[in-house]
Structures are given as C-alpha cells and as structure tokens.
N, C-alpha and C positions, 0 to 999 in steps of 0.2 A: 751318064756319060761324063768323061773327065778329059781335061787337057793335061798333058804331061810335059814338064820342063826338065830337060836333062842338062846338068851343069858339069862339064868335064873339069878335071883337076887344074887345067890351065885357064879356067874362068869363062870358057865359051859356052853359051847357052843354045840349046836346040829345043824346039817345041814340036810336039806330036799330038794329034787328036783331031776330032774328038775320039776317045777310046771308050770301049765298054769294059767294065770290070766285073768279073765273076768271083765272088768270095767263096772260098772252100775251106776245108779243114787243114790248118797248117801242119798237122802232124802226119798227113797222108802224102804219098808221092804225087807229083814231084814236090820236094821241099823248096821253100823260097830261098833264093841265094842270099848269102851273107854279104851285106854291103859294108865295105871298108871305108871308113871316113879318114880324111886327111885334114890337118889344119892348113888353111889356105886363105889368103886375102884375094878376093875376086876383083875383076875390073869394075871401076865405078861406072854407073850408067844413069843418065846419059853422060857421055864424055866426047866432046866438049859439052859443057852445061851452062845454063842460065835459066833461072836463078838458083836451082838446087840440083843435087845429084845424090844417088843412093849408093852407099858403101856397104858391101856384103862380104862376109867371111864365113868359113866353116871351121868348126872346132872338132877335133877327133876325141878329146878327152872331156869327161864330165867335170864340172866344178873347176874350170880353168880360169885363173886370173888373166884378164885381158885389158890392154889399153889400146885405144884407137885415137890417133892424133892427126891433125892437119898441119903441115909445115909449108912455108914459102920457099922460094928459090935460094934465099940466104940461109936456110936451115933454121929459121926462127919459128917457134911454136905459134901458130895462128889460132887454132881451136882444139880444145880437148873434148873429144866426142864421147868417149867411153872409158870408164875405169871401173870394172866390175868383175865379179866371179860369175861366169856364165856356164850353162849346161852345154853338152855336146850338141852338134847340129849346125844348121845354117842360121845366121843372124844378119839383120840388115838395119842400117841407121841412115838417116837423111842428114846431109850437110846443106844448110840453106845459104851458104856464102857469107856467113857472118863470123866475125872473130869472137874471142872470149868476152870482149867488152860489149858485144851486140852491134858492132859497127860493120857496115858492108865492106868487104875486101875488094881490092881493085881487080881488074881483068888480069889474067896471067896464068902461069903454071904453078900448081900446088901439088903437094905430095901427101898421100894418106899412108900412115905407118901403123901396122898392126904388130903388137908385141905380146907374147906369152912367155912363160918361163923357158920354153924350148923352141920357140919359133919367132922369127922377125921377118917382115916383108914390107916393101915400100912400092907403091904404085903412083904413077903420074896422072894428074888431072889438069884440064884446061878450062878456066872460067872465061867465057867469051861474052862480053856485054855489048 
C-alpha cells in the first residue's frame, strides 16, 4: 500500500491513499502516460513558519544550474541556500531561519528566489516568532 502526493504546477498538494499498486509489463497495453515536467518553484511549507520551512522546486531539465536564495523586504540577500547543478525532478531544502553568518533573522516577510538559465520565480514567506 502507498500514499500518493499529487503536486500541481501551481504548487498545490493533494494526498490520496492508501492505494494498492499492481506492477505489470510496461511494454504492454495500457502504456503508462508520459509525465511532462515543468521547472517550478513551489510554495514554502509551512508558511507562516517558525523556526524552519521547506522550500521545494521541480526541474524539467537534467543537469540544470540552480541557485536558491532568501531575501528580505529590502531586497538584501539573507541566505544563500543552493548553488549547484541538479538533475531533473523534485528537490527540497530546509531554511532554518538563519542568515549566511548563522544568526537568527527577525520576524517578518522574506522571499525565496529560484534561478536557472531559463527560469526565475520568487515566492513570499512569513517568519512569525
């Protein structure tokens, strides 16, 4: 038995289950559908958060250069979370409310920003202490 999480392209998650799964021959009818991936920054959860939140994103292309950063309301870089070349699929990283110097940031609004060579997206988060 399995639980299934469905994440739509707008970042909304739905859960289904428990489900039973029967494994068959993938070359036989009916063929499994082709799943099209899109590069997308999902909503942080939980949001509002205290003391940490999970930032997730999906990558359509394999070996994609990615940067994921946290900014304050003034647009100042608070935390550099990711700078890497990653495979396609879903990736998740936890921000623990600390800046790059390891100091706790104050309560307030912050922005996560995902950048790849052909995609940029920003999402708002609220740290409530």
